[in-house]
C-alpha positions, 0 to 999 in steps of 0.5 A, a space after each residue: 615321203 610320197 606314196 599312193 593312198 591306196 598303198 601306204 608305206 608303213 614307217 614301222 616296217 623293217 629295212 628289208 620290208 622297205 627294200 622289198 616294197 621298193 623292188 616290187 614298185 620297180 618291177 611293176 614299172 619294168 613291165 611298162 618299160 619293156 612293152 615298146 619292144 614287145 617283151 615280157 619282164 622275164 624275156 627282158 631279164 633274160 636279154 639283160 643277163 645274156 648281154 651282161 655275160 657277153 659284155 664280161 666275156 668281151 672285157 676278159 683277157 681271153 676276149 671269149 667273144 664267140 661263146 654264149 651263155 649255156 641254157 642251164 646257166 641262164 635258167 640258174 641266173 633267172 631262178 627258173 626251170 630249164 624248160 622255162 628258160 627254153 621257152 623264154 629263149 624261144 620267144 627271144 629267137 622268134 623276135 630276132 633278138 637271140 640265137 642258139 649255137 652248139 657249145 664247141 666244148 660240149 656238143 650236148 650243151 647249147 649256148 645262147 647269144 644275142 643278135 646285133 638287134 638283141 644287143 641294141 634292145 638290151 642296151 635300150 631297155 637298160 637305158 630306160 631302166 636307168 631313167 626310171 631309177 634316176 627319177 626316183 633317185 633324184 629325191 636323194 642328195 649326191 652324198 645320200 646316193 653314194 651311201 645308198 650304193 655302198 650300202 646296197 653293194 655291202 648287203 648284196 655281197 653279204 647275201 651272196 656269201 
């Protein structure tokens, strides 16, 4: 197991601590990944959440393409205050990546969607993150990767019950 001498990995750490350590490492890397687009990690996360929401809607039987994600729902997804979500969306709008529209079902609510450029940037960032992940996962055999994926899905399902 490779690691930096200044931040040794404790072989006695619990599995949860190891997962958290890896997650911190990946988050630090994501800040570097988003720099080419001039985005903070928060902005990139918001972009990804909106893109995934739009993607799910396009694949739904109703094909609800014209709708975006409510600003409040974005705040919940990101685990931030609604005011902070507003600031993140403001920045994405300034960059030409997102746009707001009134919710036709509730005029008091605001929907956030992506521009074509926003969808492209979200796709590019996701590809960069996959490349970073592939570099790390290359250390595992195909069988170990499949088991890791199954285990992570099981843990995520248990954590969200």
